[in-house]
C-alpha positions in Angstrom: -21.6 -0.4 22.3 -20.3 1.1 19.1 -16.9 -0.2 18.3 -14.3 1.9 16.4 -12.5 -0.6 14.3 -8.8 -0.3 13.3 -7.8 0.1 9.7 -5.0 -2.4 10.1 -5.6 -6.0 11.3 -3.2 -8.7 12.0 -4.8 -11.9 10.9 -7.7 -13.5 9.0 -9.4 -16.8 9.5 -12.2 -18.4 7.4 -13.5 -21.2 5.3 -14.5 -19.4 2.1 -18.0 -18.8 3.6 -17.0 -17.3 6.8 -14.3 -14.7 6.8 -13.1 -12.9 10.0 -10.4 -10.4 10.7 -8.7 -10.3 14.0 -6.0 -8.3 15.8 -2.8 -9.8 17.3 -4.7 -9.9 20.7 -7.2 -12.3 19.3 -9.9 -9.7 19.2 -12.4 -10.2 16.4 -13.1 -7.0 14.5 -15.2 -8.1 11.6 -17.1 -11.2 10.5 -18.6 -11.9 7.1 -21.0 -14.7 6.2 -22.3 -16.4 4.1 -20.1 -14.7 1.5 -16.6 -13.2 2.2 -17.3 -9.7 0.9 -20.8 -8.9 2.2 -22.5 -8.6 4.6 -20.3 -7.9 7.6 -22.1 -8.6 10.9 -19.9 -7.8 14.0 -19.7 -4.6 15.9 -17.5 -6.0 18.7 -16.7 -9.3 20.4 -14.7 -8.8 23.6 -13.1 -11.3 26.0 -12.0 -10.8 29.6 -11.2 -12.3 32.9 -12.7 -11.4 36.3 -11.1 -12.3 39.5 -13.3 -12.7 42.6 -14.5 -9.3 43.7 -12.8 -7.4 40.9 -13.7 -5.8 37.7 -13.2 -7.5 34.3 -9.7 -7.3 32.7 -10.2 -7.4 28.9 -7.3 -9.5 27.8 -8.0 -8.9 24.1 -7.0 -5.3 24.1 -3.6 -3.7 23.6 -2.3 -2.1 26.8 -3.9 -2.6 30.2 -0.9 -4.5 31.2 -1.5 -7.4 28.8 1.2 -8.5 26.3 0.5 -10.7 23.3 2.1 -13.0 20.8 0.3 -14.1 17.7 1.1 -16.5 14.9 -0.6 -19.0 12.7 -0.3 -22.7 13.4 2.2 -23.7 10.7 0.6 -24.8 7.4 -3.0 -23.9 8.5 -5.3 -20.9 8.8 -5.6 -21.4 12.6 -4.5 -18.4 14.6 -2.7 -18.9 17.9 -2.6 -16.1 20.4 -1.0 -15.9 23.8 -1.9 -13.2 26.4 -0.1 -12.5 29.6 -0.3 -9.8 32.3 2.2 -9.2 35.2 -0.9 -8.3 37.2 -2.7 -11.5 36.7 -1.5 -15.1 37.4 -3.6 -16.6 34.5 -2.0 -17.0 31.1 -4.5 -17.1 28.2 -3.7 -19.2 25.2 -6.3 -19.2 22.4 -6.9 -20.8 19.0 -9.2 -19.2 16.4 -10.4 -21.0 13.3 -13.4 -21.6 11.0 -14.2 -25.2 10.4 -14.2 -26.2 6.7 -17.6 -27.3 5.4 -19.4 -26.0 8.5 -21.1 -22.7 9.4 -18.9 -22.7 12.5 -16.1 -20.7 14.0 -14.3 -22.1 17.0 -12.4 -20.0 19.5 -10.7 -22.2 22.0 -9.5 -20.5 25.2 -7.0 -22.3 27.5 -6.4 -20.7 30.9 -3.2 -21.7 32.8 -2.5 -20.8 36.4 1.1 -19.7 36.5 1.1 -18.8 40.2 1.8 -21.1 43.2 -1.7 -20.8 44.6 -5.1 -22.0 43.4 -7.1 -19.3 41.6 -10.8 -18.8 40.8 -12.1 -16.5 38.1 -14.7 -16.0 35.5 -14.4 -15.8 31.7 -16.6 -13.1 30.2 -17.5 -12.8 26.6 -19.4 -9.7 25.4 -20.8 -9.7 21.8 -22.4 -6.9 19.9 -23.6 -7.4 16.4 -24.7 -5.1 13.6 -26.2 -7.9 11.5 -26.4 -7.2 7.8 -24.2 -4.1 8.3 -27.2 -2.4 10.0 -27.5 -1.1 13.5 -31.3 -1.2 13.4 -33.7 -4.0 14.2 -31.2 -6.4 15.8 -32.5 -8.7 18.5 -30.5 -10.7 21.1 -32.0 -13.6 23.1 -30.8 -16.4 25.3 -31.9 -19.9 24.4 -31.9 -21.9 27.6 -32.2 -25.3 26.0 -29.1 -24.8 24.0 -27.3 -22.6 26.6 -26.7 -20.2 23.7 -26.8 -16.5 23.1 -28.5 -15.8 19.8 -28.2 -12.6 17.7 -30.6 -12.2 14.8 -31.9 -9.8 12.2 -34.1 -10.8 9.3 -32.5 -13.9 7.6 -29.2 -13.9 9.6 -28.8 -15.7 12.9 -25.7 -16.1 15.0 -25.4 -18.3 18.1 -22.6 -18.2 20.7 -22.2 -21.0 23.2 -19.7 -23.4 24.6 -19.4 -27.1 25.5 -19.1 -25.7 29.1 -22.4 -24.6 30.6 -22.4 -20.9 31.3 -22.8 -19.4 34.8 -24.6 -16.3 33.6 -26.0 -14.5 30.7 -27.6 -11.2 29.6 -29.5 -10.3 26.4 -29.4 -6.5 25.7 -27.7 -3.6 27.4 -24.9 -5.9 28.5 -21.7 -3.8 28.1 -21.9 -1.9 31.4 -22.9 -5.0 33.4 -20.2 -7.1 31.7 -17.6 -4.6 32.9 -18.4 -5.5 36.4 -18.9 -9.1 35.7 -22.5 -9.2 37.0 -24.9 -10.3 34.2 -28.6 -9.6 34.8 -30.2 -12.7 33.2 -32.5 -10.9 30.7 -33.7 -13.4 28.2 -34.5 -11.3 25.1 -34.1 -7.7 24.1 -34.4 -5.8 20.8 -30.8 -4.6 21.1 -27.7 -5.8 19.4 -25.5 -7.0 22.3 -25.3 -9.6 25.0 -22.9 -11.4 27.3 -22.0 -14.8 28.6 -20.0 -15.8 31.7 -18.3 -19.1 32.6 -16.7 -19.8 36.0 -13.5 -21.6 36.7 -13.1 -22.5 40.4 -9.9 -23.5 42.2 -7.6 -23.9 39.3 -4.5 -25.5 40.8 -1.0 -24.1 40.3 0.3 -25.1 36.9 -3.0 -26.5 35.9 -5.0 -25.5 32.8 -8.7 -25.3 31.9 -10.1 -25.0 28.4 -13.4 -23.3 27.4 -14.2 -23.6 23.7 -16.5 -20.9 22.4 -18.5 -21.7 19.2 -20.0 -19.1 16.8 -22.6 -20.8 14.6 -24.4 -19.1 11.7 -27.7 -19.9 10.0 -30.6 -18.4 8.1 -33.2 -19.1 10.8 -33.3 -20.1 14.5 -33.7 -23.8 13.8 -30.8 -23.8 11.4 -28.3 -21.9 13.7 -29.2 -24.1 16.7 -28.9 -27.2 14.6 -25.3 -26.1 13.7 -24.6 -25.3 17.4 -25.8 -28.8 18.5 -23.5 -30.3 15.8 -20.6 -28.2 17.2 -21.1 -29.5 20.7 -21.3 -33.1 19.7 -17.5 -33.1 19.2 -14.8 -31.8 21.5 -13.2 -28.7 20.1 -9.9 -30.7 19.7 -11.6 -32.8 17.0 -12.8 -29.7 15.1 -9.2 -28.4 15.4 -7.7 -31.6 14.1 -10.1 -31.7 11.2 -9.3 -28.1 10.3 -5.6 -28.7 10.5 -5.9 -31.8 8.3 -8.0 -29.9 5.8 -5.4 -27.1 5.4 -2.5 -29.5 5.2 -4.2 -31.6 2.6 -5.0 -28.4 0.7 -1.3 -27.5 0.7 -0.2 -31.0 -0.2 -2.3 -30.9 -3.3 -0.7 -27.6 -4.5 2.6 -27.3 -6.3 5.5 -27.2 -3.8 7.5 -24.0 -3.5 9.9 -24.2 -6.5 12.8 -22.5 -4.6 15.0 -24.3 -2.1 14.7 -21.6 0.6 12.9 -22.3 3.9 11.9 -18.7 4.5 10.5 -18.3 1.0 8.7 -21.6 1.4 6.9 -20.5 4.6 5.6 -17.3 3.0 4.7 -19.2 -0.2 2.5 -21.6 1.9 1.0 -18.6 3.8 0.2 -17.0 0.4 -1.6 -20.1 -0.8 -3.6 -20.5 2.4 -4.6 -16.8 2.1 -5.7 -17.2 -1.5 -8.2 -19.8 -0.5 -9.7 -17.5 2.1 -10.0 -14.7 -0.5 -11.9 -16.9 -2.9 -15.7 -17.1 -2.3 -17.0 -20.6 -1.9 -20.4 -19.9 -3.4 -19.5 -17.8 -6.4 -15.7 -18.1 -7.1 -15.1 -14.4 -7.0 -11.8 -13.2 -5.5 -11.7 -10.1 -3.3 -8.8 -7.7 -3.2 -8.7 -7.7 0.6 -11.0 -8.1 3.6 -12.8 -4.8 4.2 -11.3 -2.4 6.8 -12.7 1.0 5.8 -16.4 0.3 5.5 -17.2 4.0 5.9 -15.0 5.0 3.0 -13.3 7.4 5.3 -9.8 7.1 3.8 -10.3 5.1 0.7 -13.1 3.6 -1.5 -13.1 0.2 0.0 -11.3 -3.1 -0.8 -13.8 -6.0 -0.2 -14.8 -6.3 -3.9 -13.6 -8.2 -6.9 -11.4 -6.3 -9.4 -10.7 -8.0 -12.7 -7.3 -6.4 -12.8 -6.2 -7.8 -9.4 -7.8 -11.1 -10.1 -6.0 -11.6 -13.4 -2.6 -11.4 -11.6 -4.0 -13.5 -8.7 -5.3 -16.3 -11.0 -1.9 -16.4 -12.8 -0.4 -17.1 -9.4 -3.0 -19.7 -8.6 -2.3 -21.5 -11.8 1.4 -21.5 -11.2 0.8 -22.8 -7.7 -1.3 -25.7 -8.8 -4.6 -24.2 -7.6 -6.2 -24.0 -11.0 -9.6 -25.1 -9.6 -9.9 -21.7 -7.9 -9.0 -20.0 -11.3 -11.7 -22.2 -13.0 -14.3 -21.0 -10.5 -13.2 -17.4 -10.9 -13.4 -17.4 -14.7 -16.8 -19.0 -14.5 -17.8 -16.1 -12.2 -16.6 -13.5 -14.7 -19.2 -14.8 -17.1 -21.9 -13.6 -14.6 -20.2 -10.2 -14.1 -19.8 -9.2 -17.8 -21.9 -6.2 -18.8 -24.3 -6.5 -21.7 -22.0 -4.4 -23.9 -19.1 -6.9 -23.4 -17.2 -4.8 -20.9 -16.2 -5.6 -17.4 -16.7 -2.6 -15.1 -14.4 -1.4 -12.3 -15.4 -3.9 -9.6 -18.2 -6.2 -8.5 -19.8 -7.9 -5.5 -19.5 -11.6 -5.2 -22.8 -12.1 -7.0 -21.6 -10.3 -10.1 -23.6 -7.1 -9.4 -21.8 -3.8 -9.8 -20.0 -2.4 -6.7 -19.6 1.3 -5.9 -17.7 2.7 -8.8 -16.0 5.8 -10.2 -15.8 4.9 -13.8 -14.7 2.4 -16.5 -11.1 1.2 -16.3 -10.4 -0.3 -19.7 -7.5 -2.4 -18.3 -10.0 -4.4 -16.1 -11.7 -6.3 -18.9 -8.5 -6.5 -20.9 -6.8 -8.1 -17.9 -9.6 -10.7 -17.6 -9.2 -11.7 -21.3 -5.4 -11.9 -20.8 -5.9 -14.0 -17.6 -8.3 -16.3 -19.3 -5.6 -17.1 -21.9 -2.9 -17.6 -19.3 -5.3 -20.0 -17.5 -5.8 -21.9 -20.8 -2.1 -22.2 -21.4 -1.7 -23.8 -18.0 -4.6 -26.3 -18.5 -4.8 -26.8 -22.3 -8.5 -27.5 -21.6 -10.6 -27.2 -24.7 -13.8 -27.2 -22.7 -12.7 -24.1 -20.9 -12.0 -22.3 -24.1 -15.4 -23.3 -25.4 -17.1 -22.1 -22.2 -15.5 -18.7 -22.2 -15.5 -18.0 -26.0 -18.8 -16.1 -26.1 -17.6 -13.8 -23.4 -14.2 -13.4 -25.0 -15.9 -12.5 -28.3 -18.1 -9.9 -26.7 -15.2 -8.6 -24.6 -12.9 -8.2 -27.6 -15.6 -6.6 -29.6 -16.0 -4.0 -26.9 -12.3 -3.3 -26.8 -12.2 -2.9 -30.6 -15.0 -0.4 -30.3 -13.2 1.5 -27.6 -10.1 2.2 -29.8 -9.6 5.7 -31.2 -9.6 5.3 -35.0 -7.0 8.0 -35.4 -4.4 7.0 -32.9 -5.1 3.3 -32.6 -4.9 3.6 -28.8 -7.8 3.1 -26.4 -9.8 6.2 -25.7 -9.4 7.8 -22.2 -10.6 5.9 -19.2 -9.6 5.7 -15.5 -6.1 4.4 -14.7 -5.2 1.3 -12.7 -4.7 3.4 -9.5 -8.2 4.8 -10.0 -7.2 8.4 -9.8 -7.2 10.1 -13.3 -8.6 9.9 -16.8 -6.4 9.6 -19.8 -5.3 7.2 -22.5 -2.9 5.5 -20.1 0.1 3.7 -21.5 -0.4 0.8 -19.1 -4.0 0.5 -20.0 -3.1 0.5 -23.7 -0.7 -2.4 -23.0 -3.4 -4.2 -21.1 -5.8 -3.8 -24.1 -2.9 -5.2 -26.3 -2.7 -8.2 -24.0 -6.5 -8.6 -24.0 -6.8 -8.5 -27.8 -3.9 -10.9 -28.4 -5.4 -13.3 -25.9 -8.8 -13.0 -27.6 -7.1 -13.6 -31.0 -5.6 -16.8 -29.7 -9.1 -17.9 -28.5 -10.5 -17.0 -31.9 -8.0 -19.3 -33.5 -9.1 -22.2 -31.3 -12.7 -21.4 -32.2 -12.0 -21.5 -35.9 -12.6 -17.8 -36.4 -9.5 -16.8 -38.4 -11.2 -13.6 -39.5 -11.6 -12.3 -35.9 -8.1 -13.5 -35.0 -6.6 -11.5 -37.8 -8.6 -8.4 -37.0 -7.8 -8.5 -33.3 -4.2 -9.2 -33.9 -3.9 -6.3 -36.3 -5.5 -4.0 -33.8 -3.2 -5.2 -31.1 -0.1 -4.6 -33.3 -1.3 -1.1 -34.0 -1.6 -0.4 -30.3 2.0 -1.7 -29.8 3.3 0.5 -32.6 1.4 3.5 -31.2 2.8 3.0 -27.8 6.4 3.1 -29.1 5.7 6.0 -31.6 3.3 8.2 -29.6 3.9 7.4 -26.0 7.7 7.8 -25.9 9.0 10.8 -24.1 12.3 11.4 -26.0 13.3 14.4 -23.8 13.0 12.4 -20.6 14.1 9.1 -22.0 11.1 7.1 -20.8 7.6 6.3 -21.8 4.8 8.8 -21.0 2.4 7.6 -18.4 -0.3 8.5 -20.8 -1.7 10.9 -23.3 -4.8 13.1 -23.3 -4.8 13.6 -19.6 -7.9 15.3 -18.1 -7.0 17.8 -15.5 -8.7 20.6 -13.5 -8.9 24.0 -15.2 -6.4 25.6 -12.8 -3.8 22.9 -13.4 -4.4 23.1 -17.1 -3.8 26.9 -17.2 -0.7 26.5 -15.1 0.7 23.7 -17.3 -0.1 25.5 -20.6 1.5 28.7 -19.3 4.7 26.6 -18.6 4.7 25.4 -22.2 2.7 22.2 -22.1 0.5 21.2 -25.0 -3.2 20.9 -24.4 -6.7 21.6 -25.5 -10.2 22.2 -24.2 -12.8 19.8 -25.4 -16.5 20.8 -25.8 -18.8 18.3 -24.1 -22.6 17.9 -24.2 -24.8 20.6 -22.5 -22.0 23.2 -22.6 -19.6 21.4 -20.3 -15.8 21.6 -21.0 -13.0 19.2 -20.4 -9.4 20.4 -20.0 -6.9 18.0 -21.5 -3.1 18.0 -21.4 -1.5 16.2 -24.4 1.0 14.3 -22.3 1.3 12.8 -18.8 5.1 12.6 -18.1 5.0 11.3 -14.6 7.1 8.2 -14.0 4.9 5.3 -12.8 5.7 1.7 -11.9 2.9 0.5 -14.2 4.9 1.4 -17.2 6.8 -1.9 -16.6 3.5 -3.6 -17.5 4.2 -2.7 -21.1 6.7 -5.6 -21.0 5.7 -7.6 -18.0 3.1 -9.1 -18.1 1.5 -7.9 -21.4 4.4 -7.9 -23.8 3.3 -4.9 -25.8 6.9 -3.8 -25.9 9.7 -6.4 -25.6 11.4 -6.3 -22.2 14.8 -5.9 -23.8 13.7 -3.0 -26.0 16.0 0.0 -25.4 12.9 2.1 -24.6 11.8 -0.4 -21.9 15.3 -0.7 -20.4 15.6 3.1 -20.1 12.1 3.4 -18.7 12.7 0.7 -16.1 16.0 2.4 -15.0 14.2 5.8 -14.8 11.4 4.3 -12.8 13.7 2.6 -10.3 15.7 5.8 -9.8 12.7 8.1 -9.4 10.5 5.8 -7.3 12.9 4.1 -4.9 12.0 5.4 -1.4 15.1 6.8 0.5 15.9 5.0 3.7 13.2 2.4 4.0 13.6 1.3 0.4 11.0 -0.3 -1.8 9.2 1.2 -4.8 6.3 3.6 -4.6 3.7 3.8 -7.3 4.6 7.0 -9.0 6.2 10.4 -8.5 4.5 12.7 -6.0 2.2 9.9 -4.8 0.2 11.1 -1.8 -2.2 8.1 -1.1 -1.8 7.2 2.6 1.4 9.4 2.5 3.0 8.0 -0.6 4.6 4.8 0.7 6.4 2.0 -1.1 4.2 -0.9 -2.0 4.9 -4.6 -1.9 3.4 -5.3 -5.3 5.2 -2.4 -7.0 8.5 -3.5 -5.7 7.9 -7.0 -6.9 6.8 -5.6 -10.3 10.3 -4.3 -10.7 11.6 -7.7 -9.7 9.6 -9.2 -12.5 11.1 -6.9 -15.0 14.6 -7.5 -13.7 14.1 -11.3 -13.9 12.8 -11.0 -17.5 16.0 -9.0 -18.5 18.4 -11.3 -16.6 19.2 -9.2 -13.5 18.6 -12.1 -11.1 20.6 -10.7 -8.2 18.7 -7.4 -8.4 15.4 -9.3 -8.4 16.4 -11.3 -5.4 17.3 -8.1 -3.5 13.8 -6.7 -4.2 12.2 -10.0 -3.2 14.1 -10.0 0.1 12.9 -6.5 0.8 9.2 -7.5 0.2 9.6 -10.5 2.5 11.3 -8.5 5.2 8.1 -6.3 5.4 5.6 -9.0 6.0 3.6 -8.8 9.2 4.1 -10.6 12.5 1.7 -13.3 11.3 3.4 -13.6 7.9 0.9 -11.6 5.8 1.9 -9.2 3.1 0.4 -5.7 3.3 -0.3 -3.3 0.5 2.0 -0.6 1.7 5.0 -0.1 4.0 5.4 3.0 6.0 8.0 5.2 4.3 9.4 6.5 7.6 9.2 3.6 10.1 9.2 0.6 7.7 6.2 -0.8 9.5 2.9 -1.9 7.9 1.1 1.1 6.6 -2.1 0.0 4.8 -4.3 -3.1 3.9 -3.6 -6.5 5.5 -3.5 -8.8 3.6 -3.6 -7.6 0.0 -4.3 -10.5 -2.3 -2.4 -8.9 -5.2 0.7 -8.5 -3.0 0.7 -12.2 -2.3 0.1 -13.0 -6.0 3.1 -10.9 -7.0 5.2 -12.7 -4.4 4.2 -16.1 -5.8 4.7 -15.1 -9.4 8.2 -13.7 -8.4 9.1 -17.1 -6.9 8.1 -19.0 -10.0 9.8 -16.5 -12.3 13.1 -16.8 -10.3 12.8 -20.6 -10.3 12.3 -20.7 -14.1 15.2 -18.3 -14.7 17.6 -20.2 -12.5 16.7 -23.5 -14.2 17.0 -22.1 -17.7 
């Protein structure tokens, strides 16, 4: 079968090697291994019940008479799902988790007879893999000795089995047969799917039966079967207990929630648990979100590491006492830096370049800023020594990227990855990167570089105030020297805008408008976090007020990214709303910040995850679950509030 996957998921499970995304029905949509960003291996994994003489009822789908409840087991990354149907006397309760330190996922299904008569039925699992993100050359076979269905392609092997011996199996062309519950017993097929069946006979009224399903991974048949044998040596309850203990120990080692608020504390813990799943065990890279649009049909993908996102995320990790994850991330950045000293738009976990649409100068700047924030938390001289060569290269690249006339960075792509200009936010990020680099230079005994980089940063700050202020509107310009299409250029110039046409190599032309006057939430970044303009500067206060007035979404509330935003309909975002909260905290408007925080919390999902966007009409989740940056902004808001209230 070919499974059409949803853009929105409800939960993730993992162990920093495995990462899986699931729906609220418990249905598994995607599975990554041995890294959390690539490759993804699952086409579809389906689960259903078959009463004697009937067809299979797939209890992991919305509709069909089944209703579901989903929630994480508190203080863990174990997902609990309950499925019921008025047409079926069997209630299905399931637990889904990846075992820390093992190449193993456990899916524990408990069937309870809620009728007053004994019932007999079969449990069917159909699995279809696209191993290595490829529909070609997959093979499925049944290993009789291990009672396991094995999917493999090249160096990736996945085995599915249970502690309960199966009653039937089929390798290849299994979907149609699985619908009827009659599996043909084929042992091997060069096709991607297969099915297993277990029978439960005479389940008494009120009684329950549990069938644990194990998904093991390995790089060869011997390895995957070895992992499967290890899985079966323990009851699933032991794996569950070990996993619960791991996550609770993880949280116990973190900094407790600094605010005395039970609701905030629950989301704080969920954020920390999610951070760990978004950090790759092998490399330390941190992804923006689990991929959900692998065909790039509505966006350019999310399962990559952006230096910009990660700088905010590691700042949150450090505040939360998870500095080891930050250590590993910044060690990873040394592998991802380009030879010229830049950090490009985004990368795979192994440091190689991911699909890109151009340099964003704030990315590398944010990494330098984040490195210094991490140093301030640790005061670890060995960390400063380790990153110094990369810092020196990175700062040198930034200096070379500055326009000698204006002092601002030359045009690059903005943080929303939509337009080219000398963006005011990007200029502030370069300011932050250079001041951070200057501080590292001081530690390294390079007073000359510290002075040069500080002077360049101060010139950027002055140029932002002098050249990026829109006196007529009473706010900062979003940017200067904005590249636009010829038609937009002609229209704007005809309306009185300033602009010019630049001559490029080989006869090409670039149409440039002098100013970009659109109000954008990122303008708050001038003050928070980069400090290029003081938060209490009159220009910043006026800009923040203008941003809030222009970008607050009527009815639903929250803050959208910028005026006339059209991405996924132009919705309010969690992180943008919390960005305004950061600014309000910095300027003493604590009650206003709490209101914004409350709005963000009210729009978490059923399972307690923060999305990227909230639907501007319904208030429901609109896009990307979970977004790591959203959770980072939440954690940072919590600590900023705590610090403000204790001051």
